[in-house]
Steps between C-alpha positions, in 0.01 A plus 500: 500500500429798277702810592354848534474647151437181320269554214233254382405244757332158463220529237233232553301587186603665181376836381378562146787543258610859476445618853622352838542577860843561650580528871789662677549365852563765770545278804315499840263804531660753725403848598847646428865410461575583872634198692215504748222554252170296516501211261249229396712173564446213253294720264632649175470796267526568143434747204300327230499645148324427177746448216445499122731324271377707206365855496442744777213435748201735465253384777502254789176340627510314828171625619207418262289197449582317177222420236456145658455639841856434624611767748841647422730589785794406722397231759671349792617546871617863449603703797280807547523809713165671544405787726197585728303815431399511866831374650294227671655185351236461227701524188298649224742695278690284260835573332502354149698782365625630283815559691865471414604373845681172479707301756696672767346852463224536753211315679333467151786251418277256694213571254424360155399764251511609136794713391506832317347846524139557416464767208874486437613155382175322571155600366270276704185365332429278808637660823718277714305289745551206729304274728439174683766605757521332844619695803738384633482164336859365477667843480769506757484882550313652794205728409411822668163660544601712195693264269408139443727229352325212330522281198287375211281200591602164369441237386175556315347576158526827312204644708648432840879527455684823576534715190656818351341643185535793270498594119697783346614651169848631452561854369737506208804601699450202730451232235766240518571129447535466879249651735525473882160370615494448874715477816397183690574388850394133503457199709482249215423435138326769301275476197492789251235509237463795260485635149773711346480698178814579316566647153487139374157424643325377807647216713361295796742465789426213732781389733565340837810634678622266773716710733763340710571538887147560611294383791394140541141561376625606156526145354132434612397829347666415171355152467149604605491805289630318195228232539221754561547698188644258245152412372412869461810575296396250230225731397625838598479835311 
């Protein structure tokens, strides 16, 4: 078993040389550190970062469509917390971020979102967005008329699977060789497909991350998702 804080999980595909994805496990999603706090049993959470083994990172793109039509993004059974504008149980307000809430800090610890602060350390060229979310799906949390807990649809192809997308530049004071990308609360394996520009050039990042200790459907998700997009990857970007 991987302990809380373990960095870099099981990578099921390699990223382009020069840039990779690292992940820091944060354990079972929980609302706070209080003994009686709500949790998501058998689900997991992590902060994923893009890491350059060369120069500082200048921009990160997990939101555009590549030149061959391949849609970049983060895909998988991601836990989501949306809200209802009319407080009637119809959840129409997403929560893709940016937000710096991670595990154990609030109800948003049950939500997957991009990290950072818009206009400060992130200059978004494509605003954070997410979709293909099922309510309640397999999410173990009870929704209310105001707040709904769901998860990204799976398995499926890149048009039907749950996603999280955005693209941003980094102001000079935030350029670094390691940039926190997103906080993820997950119910299985996740695919990350993006383009990262560093001072050394542009790099395609394409990695599967198979997280441990997740619900039973996770293995089904991973195998079906891997099969559904393997052919697409051969001609991407």
